[in-house]
N, C-alpha and C positions, 0 to 999 in steps of 0.2 A: 087497788088492791084485789085478788081474784083468793077461791077456793085451795085450785088447782095449778097449778105447776101445765098440762096442759094450756087453757087457755090463757094465762099471761107467754103465752108461747105464739100462742095465733093473735091475742088483740097488737101484741109488740109488731109482729107482722105488720099486719093495716097498719102501724101507725106510722114506720117505717113506710108505705106506700106514700102513708099522702104530705109527712113530710122532708121523703127526697125532693119534689120538684121545685118545695120554698130554697133550698137549700143550692139545687145547681143552678137553679135561672134565673143571674141576676135583674132585676127588676128595673123597669120600665122611666122609670122615674124618671136620672138622669138624663137617658138620654132626650125627653122629651122638652126635656127641658131646657136644652141646649138645641134641642130642633126650634123652636119654639126662641128661642137668642136669637140666632142664628140665620135666620127666615123671617128677620124686620130686619 
């Protein structure tokens, strides 16, 4: 919660910069597991 709308807009833009890569790039866990299983 912030007191001014201007601060809220700035915080939102920073959060979008942090959050977007988390959803845009799939996790590598699955590929790593498959590579290990198929490699043995």
